[in-house]
N, C-alpha and C positions, 0 to 999 in steps of 0.2 A: 504494500500500500504506500503510495507516494504522497508527500505533503503538497498542498497547493502552493503556488508561487507566493501568494499573499502571506500565508502562514510562515513560509521560509523567510520572507523579507522581514516580517515582524520579529522573528527570532534573531535575525542578524542585527537589527537596528536597536533592540532593547538595551544591550550593553552600552552602545554609543550614546543613546539618549540618557541613560543613567549617569554616565561619565560627564556629559555636558551639564546636566542638571546639578550634579554634585560640585563641579568646578564653579558654576555660577553662584551657588550658595556660599562656597568658601571665599570666593572673590568679594562677595558683599560684606563679609565679616571684616571688621577693622582689627588689626593686631595691636595698635596703640591708639586708643580713643583720644581725640583732640579736645573734647569738652565733656563735662559731666552730664549724664542723661537727664537729671531732674532740674538742676539749676542752670544748665547750659553755660556755666562758667568755664573758661579755658583751663585745661589741666597744666600743671607746672611740676617740674621734677622735685621741688621742695615741699609739695603739699603733704600735710601730716597723714592723709589717708593712704599714701603710697606704702606705708609700713604696716597697715592693718592686715589681719588675716581673719579667717573664719572664727577663730576662738574669741576675737574681740567683739563679735556681733552676737550678743546673747539677749534674749528677751527678758524683761523683768520677771522675777519669780522662778527662773529656771536654774 
């Protein structure tokens, strides 16, 4: 039993489409943000938040 040409084409294009989609998503991510998302202030190397980690962010009562 042979696959139809359409099914064969879809099988070959699926990895290409996945690769292009993944590349597009990664390209949209910034590696070093230029401003803070809430205040929209410009980031600076000396900002005190640069030294924070997950352990510094605890909710009251925890």
